N, C-alpha and C positions, 0 to 999 in steps of 0.2 A: 159231839163236844170234841175239838180237836186242841190237845196239849201235850207235848212229849213228857212233860214233867208229871203227869197226872196219874196218880195211884188210886186204886180201888181197895177199901178197908172194911171187913165184915164183924160185926160185934162177935166175941167169943159167946155171949149167950145165945144169939141167934145159932151158932155153929153147933153149941151142944145141944140145943134143942131139936135140930134137925138131924143131929147125931152123924155130921158131916163133917170133914176135914179139908178146908182150903186154906191156902196161904194167906196171911194177912196182908200182903202189898205185892203187886207185880206192874211191870212196865209194860204200856201200849204195843200191841202186835202190829206189825206192818201189814197194810193192806196188800192184795193181790197187785199184780203190774197187769195193766189192761191197754191192748193194742187194737187201733182201727186199721183195717187194711186200706190198701190205696189202689184205684180202679180207674183206667183210661179208656175212653170208647169215643166213637163218633157222636155228634148231637143227635138228641130225640132218640136215643135207644131207652127201652124200657126193660124192667125186672132186672137190673143191675143190683147184683148181690154182693156185699161188701160185708167180710165176717169181722168179727170182734173176738180176738183172741185173748186169753187170760191165762196168766202162770201164777200159783200161790194160792189158788183158789181151795182154800182148806177150811172146814168146819165154819162155812160163811152162813149167817142166818138171814142175811138182808143185803142190798144193793140198791143205790140210786146214782144214775149216771145222767149228766146233761152233756150234749152234743151241740154244738152251734155250726150253721152252715147258711149258704146264700140260697134262699129260695128262688132266685132267678137263674141257679146255674142247675139246681137238681130239686127233685120233688120226692119227698118221702111217702114209700106206698105202705110197707108195714115192715113187722121183723118176726123172725122165726127164732125161738128160744131154745136153748139146750135141753134136751129132753130130761135131763136130771132135775128140771123145775115144773115138772108136769103136775106136782101136787098142787103147786099153789101158780096161778097164771102171772106172766110178766105183762106189765101195764106199759102202755106207750102213749105219749100226747105231743102233739106239735103245736108250740105255741109262737106266732110271729110277734117278733120284736121290733122291727121295721122293714123298710121295703127292701133291705138288702141282708136281714137277719132274721132267722128263724131258730128257736130251740126245740130240740128233741129230748124229751124227758122219758127216761126209762126206770122204772121201779119194779122190784121183788123182794118178797120177804116170806120165810117158812121156818119151820122148826119141827123136825131136828135139824141141825144144821147140815149143809151140803158141802161135799169136796168134789172137786173134778181134777183130771188128771193134768199135767203140767202141759201148757201151751193148747189147753182145748179151747173149744170155740164157745165162748159164752153166749153169743147172739148172732144171728145173720140179719143184716139190716138191707133191706130192698129200696132201691131207688129208681127214678126215671132221670137221664141225664139230659140237659137242656143242650144250650148252646154256648156255655162257658163252664169254666172249672170253679171248685170251690175247695176249700179245706173242711175237714170235719174234725173240730177242734173240741176237745175236752174242756168244760169251764169248771175249775174248781176254786173259783173266787166268789162266784154269785152266792148269794144266801150264806156269807160266812164259810162258804165251802161246804155248805149241806147238800147242795145239788149234786156233786160227786162224793160218795160215802160208802164204804163196806163197814158190816158190822160182823164181830167174831160170835162164837159159839154161846157166849154170854150175852150177846146182844149189845155189845160195846161197840163204839166207834173204834175204826181200826186207823193207824197212822198212815196218811198218804201224803206228806210232805216231805221233801219238796215234790210238787206236781210234775216234774218234768221226769223223775225216775219211776213214777208209778203209773203217768197216763202218756201214751204215746198217740199222737194224732195221726189221722189218715187224711185221704182227699179223694175226691173226685175229679177226674183230668178230662177235660173235653178235647179230643183230638181234631174237633172242628175248627175252623179259623175264628179268630177273635172279631169282636165289633169293628166296623169299618169307620175310620174318622172322616172328616170333611173332605172335599176336594179342593186343592188349591190351584189358583189359576185365574187368568183373565175373565171377568165377566162380561165384558163387552169386547168384542172384536169386529174387525171389517173383513169384508168380502175380499177375496184374492190376497189373503195374507198367509205366510208362511212362517213355520217354526213357532207356533204357538204352545206352550208347555204347560200341561195339566199333570197332577199327581196327588198321591195321598200318602201318609205316613205308612211305611211298612206294616202289614197287617200280620200279627202273631199266627204262626201255623200255616199261612198262606203259601201256596206253591204257585199259584198262577192268579191273573187278573182279568176280568173281561169288562171292557169298556163299551159304555153307552153313550154315543155321540148324537148330535142333532144332523140333519140331513145336509148333505153337502162338506161335512168334517171327515177327513180320512187322516189315519194314523201314518206318520212317516217311518217313525223308529219308536221303539219301546212298547211294541204290542206284547201283551200278557205279562207287563210289569207293572210296578207302582208308579211309573212315570213314563209319559209318553210326549211325543213332539207330533203335533198336528198340523196340517195346511188346511184352509179354509178356502173353498171354492168359490165361483163367481155367483154360483146359484144357490149358496148355503142359506139356510133358514135358523131362525133362533130356537133354541130349545135347550134342554138339560143335559149336563153332562153327569153321569155317575160311573161308578165302578163297583163290580162283584167280585170279592177275592174268593178263592176256592182252593180245595185240596183234594187227597183221596176220599174224605169224607163227603164231599160235595160242596156246593157253592154257599157261601156264608151271606150274612144280609148285606144288601146294596148300601152305599153310601148314600148320604142325603144328597139331593139333586142339587145341583149348582146352575142356576137359570142363567144361559148366555143369550145376551141379545146382540145379534149380528146385524151390522149397519152397512148400508150399501156405500159404496165409494162415492165420493161427491163429484159431481160434473160441474164445475164452475163455468158461469157465462158471464160475458160483460155485455152491459147494454149503454148505448152511447152513440154518438155521431161517429161514422167509418170514412166520411167525406167533408171536407170542410175547408175554409180558406185560412192561410197561415195569419197569425197574431189576431185570432178573431176573439179574444178573451179568454176568460174562464169556462171551460168546457166540462160539465158533469159526466161521469161515468159511474155505473153501479154493478155490483155482483149481488149474489144472494145473502140475505140478512140472516141474523142469528147464528152466525158461525163465529170461530175464533180464530185468532192468529192469522188475521188477514195481511197478505203481502203482494203488493203491487210493484211492477217492475216497468220501466217506461225507455224507450230508445233515446238517443241521444238529442233528436229532434225536438222533444218536449219536456216540460217539467211539470213535476207534480206540486202544485202549490197548496194543497189542503186535502185532508181526510186521509192521510196515510195511516195504515192500521185499523181502517174501518171499511164498511162494505160499500163506500162511497167516497171518490176522489174527485179533486177539480184539477184540470190539466190546461195548461198553456202551450199550445204548439208553435214552436217559433223557429222552425225549419221546413221549408217546403220537401216534398217528396213522399215516399212510403216509409211510414213509421209505424211501430208497435206499442201495443200496451197489453200486459199480462197481469193476471190475478190468480190466487190460490188462497187456500184457507184450510182450516182444521173443520172439518164436518162433524155430524153426529157420531158418537161413539169414538171420537179422536180420530176419526179417518180421514186419510189424506187421498187428494185424488191423484189419478195416475199421471196426469199432467196438467200444468195450469190452463187457464182460458186465455186465448191468444186473439186480439183483434187487432187487425190491419187496418192502419188509418191512412187515407190518402189526404195530405196537406196541401190543397192547391194554393199555387202562387198567384199574386197579382200580375197584371201583363207588364213588361219591361216599358222602359220610355222610347218612343220612336225615335229613331236617329236623326232624321230630318224630313222635311217636305220639300218636293222639287216641282216648279212649274213655273210660268210667267208670273212674275211680280207687279207688272203693269197691264192692264187690259182695258178694254173699252166698254162702256156700256152697250148692254145688246150683244156682248160677244157670246158665241154659242159653241158647245163641245170644247172647252178649254180644259187640258190635261193636267192632273197633278197626281202625284204618286208620292209613296213613302216606302222604304224598306220593310221587309216582315218583321213583325214586332213580336218577340219572344213571349210565349204563354197566351197570346191572343187568340180568341175563338172569332172574334168579329172586330170592326172598326168603327169607332165613332169619330165623322167628320163634323166640323162646325165651319158653317160659311158665313160671309158678312150678310147684312141685308140686302134682298134683292138678288141674291145668287141663289141658284138651286141645282140640284143633281139631275145631270141629264142621263149618267149610267153609273154603275160601280158603287153604289152606296153599300157600306159595310164592308167593303173590300179594301186592300191596300191601293188600286188604282181607281180613280174617278174622273170623270168629266163633268164640267160645270157650265151652266148657262148663268150669262149675268143680263139682268134685266137692263131696260134702257137705263133707269133710274137707279141702279144698284149702288150701293155705297162701298167707300174702300173698308177694309178692315182684314181681320186676320183670317187665314184658313188652316184650322188647327186638326189635329188628328190624335187620338189616343186608342191603344188597345183596350178591349173589353172581353171579359170571361164571368164565369159565376161568381168569382169574387167581386167585380166591379170593375171601375175603369182603372187603368194604369196613368201614368204621368203622361202629358200631353205636350207634343211640339207644333211648330206651325211657321208660316211665313206671313208677311204683311203683304196685301196685294192692295196697288193702287188702282181704283177703277176711275178711269177719265170719262167725262161724258161726251156724247156724239157730238160735235158741232152742229150748229143750225144749219139747215139747207140754204144755202146761198142764193141770191136773185141776180143775175146778169142784165146788163143793158147794153144797146147798140148805139155808137156813135160813129156814123160812117164806116170806116174799117176797124174801128176801136171797140173793143166789149171791155167792160168794166164790172166787178163783182162788189155786191155790198159788203162783203168780208174783207176787213183789213187785212187779216193773215190767214198763211195757211192754204191759199189758192193753189190748185192745179188745173190748167186749161186743156181742154180736150179738143180735139179736131177727128171728127168722123168716127167717135169712139176709141180715139188713141191719144194718149197723154202727148203734149207738146212738150219736146225737152226745153228745158229752162224757163217755161211760161208759168212761173209760180208767182207773178206780181199780182196787185190788184187789178190790173188792166191787161189787155193782151191785143195785139194787131192780128188782125186776119189778114194771112196772106194768100189764101186760097178760097174760091168759092165752097161753100159747104156748111155742116151744122157745127156749131160750137157751144161747149158748155164748161161747167167749173165744179170742180169738187174741193172742198175745205178741209183739210187734215191739221188738225192740232193735238200735240202730245200723241201722236200716233194712232190718232182715232180720225176717221173720216165720216163727212156727212153724206148724205143722199146727194145724187147729182143735182145741178141746178136745172134752172128752165133751159132749154134748148133753143138757140137763135140760128137761122139760116143767113150767111152773109154772103152777098154777092160784090166780088170786088173785080171783075172783068170789066174791061173797057174803060177804065178812067183815062181820060184825055189828058194829053201834055197841060202842064200848069202855064199861065202866063210867063213870058221871059225865060224859059227854061225848055231845053230841048234834052230828050234822055233816048240814046240809042245803044242796042246791042247788038255785037255782031262776033263771028259769022252766026247764023241760024240755019240749020241746027249746028251742033259743034260735037267734039268729042269730049267737051268738059273743059277745055281752053276757049275762053271767049273773053271780050273787052266790053267794058261798060264805058259809053262817053256822054259826058253831062256838059251843056254849054248854058252859061247863065249870063244874061244881059246886065246883070249887076251882082253885088255881092250877096250871097243866101247861104244860109246854114241848114245842111242836110243831114238825113239818116238814111243810110243804105242798109237793107237787111235781104238775105238770101233765105227762102224757104224750101225744105224738100217737100215731097209730094205728100209728106203726112202731116204738114203744118209746122214741122220742127224748124226753129232759126238754125241753119248751119253756117251762116256768116253774117256779120253786122259790122258797120262803121257809123261812129256816132259824131255829131257835132263836126260834119265836114264843112269847112268853109271854101265855097267856089264863086270865083269872081272871074268869069271868062270860060275857059274850056278845060275840063278834067277828064283824063281818060286812065282808067284802072283794070288791068290785066288780072284775070281770075282763072286758077286751075282747081277745077271741081272733077279731075278724073277719078276721084275715089269714091263719087258718087255713082251708083248703078244708072243704067239707063233710065230714061224718065223726064219728066218735066219738072223743073225748078221755076221758082217765082221770084223775082226781083222787085223790091219794092223802094221806090225812092219817095222820101217824105220831107215836106217842107211845113212851115208853120201856115202855108196857104193851102196844103192838101198833099196827095201822094199821086204818084204815078207808078204802074205796074208794067213788068215786062216779063214774059215767059221765056225761059231758057230750056230750048229742046236739046237735049243730051243724047246722042247716039254712039253705040259702040259697036 
């Protein structure tokens, strides 16, 4: 019972009966002062003895003490009481209260009373120290203070209030490092990453720290401290990061493992056409799906028209030449690629327009090997020519220079050309070619010395294979013996040769009433023609060279009597010329022999 105002009273009758003399009342006596020692040691030390000292232990008949401690920090082994208590043993009992609290109950009682010298040892407590510290605390409040109590020589409770002047607590202090907290830092990193920080809160009593890292992690700074900076190599693997603090007592408990997932750096790729034609419409390009923060970049020759921010975009290429498209993204674990994917795209142009086509614009049916050409066309790999009906390539198809054969019945039309490449045909250009038909082959007839063609126009007469100059009429007078024929040419196109006729004009006699003489014979080119007519006649006078060409002519000459005409043919080379005198009744021939 604890009450500083409490008094004890004995009846006088009892006192007389016992023949004893006691005071009728007295104040409670103060309890001894009890102190528990403090001990410091490395963890896991056993047999640690902590003395409990007492002062004022005089005429004590019993005591009970409760000491609270943390069973995680220390384990009670036993106690050794002062030898003065050998008559009656001291009892000890450890009772768990919670996972972090146990109470040690110590009790003793005896009679007669026991006294100890000042600051004598009441009892020695033996513990095993674990890996942390704990206070050894007197509990003078539980059980209404009954767990800590001394009784005097009369067996009465002694005053021990206030507790803090009668009971002085002790402690068991572990010199080992305190418990280690969790590791702070990134749980997801990328290979080839520098400057990654891992740390723990400073651990009490730790003087050094040993870090355990996954393969490929290396400490750059902070080794042996509670905060490190790490570089992650290209070959790093996922694993646990932990740290064990230590001091002179040895290592403490390691921190909980922090699982760090190491992700490789992504390597973006781009799928899609890398060679195409300008303005081919929307072209799709894609990179790896399932990533984040997609970023596409395109050169000035193209436009992204859809899909920006995703793994697939649509692009229109509107400028020829070398263009580029790049892609990047954030991969697994937030990892960025060392560089974006880059796709070189060749944007091919269409061929340019041909400048012109040169060559004949008028040809004859049946012409062969007619040449046409165009200037080189930019961006053309080959040349596409278009010909009129009835025309065909003789050579050069697919090139800028061609020759063309025209069938006899070929049609007029355009000859066009355009450049061609993988993108298709470019714009075309051309010229219109008129194809004139070959005239029909003429047929000639003979009437005396006169030849006549059945073709009204385009005739050219030939003598012995040579064209007769000026002989382009429908009829022709043969001036010499030999073969004659005709070729008809219309619109620049010539027929085949007509039938050939041999004409003999030598030996034509004088005509009635007409005399025709030339002199001198031979001559040097100067000679005279003498014509005598018995009446009025209308004459034509023609001179032919040895090729049948008319070199002189006089028409509609009126002769009535005698006519002489002097001629100067000195410009004619040596040879025989023929003079023909024609009337409505016939003709007379004279050979002119020119000698120089």
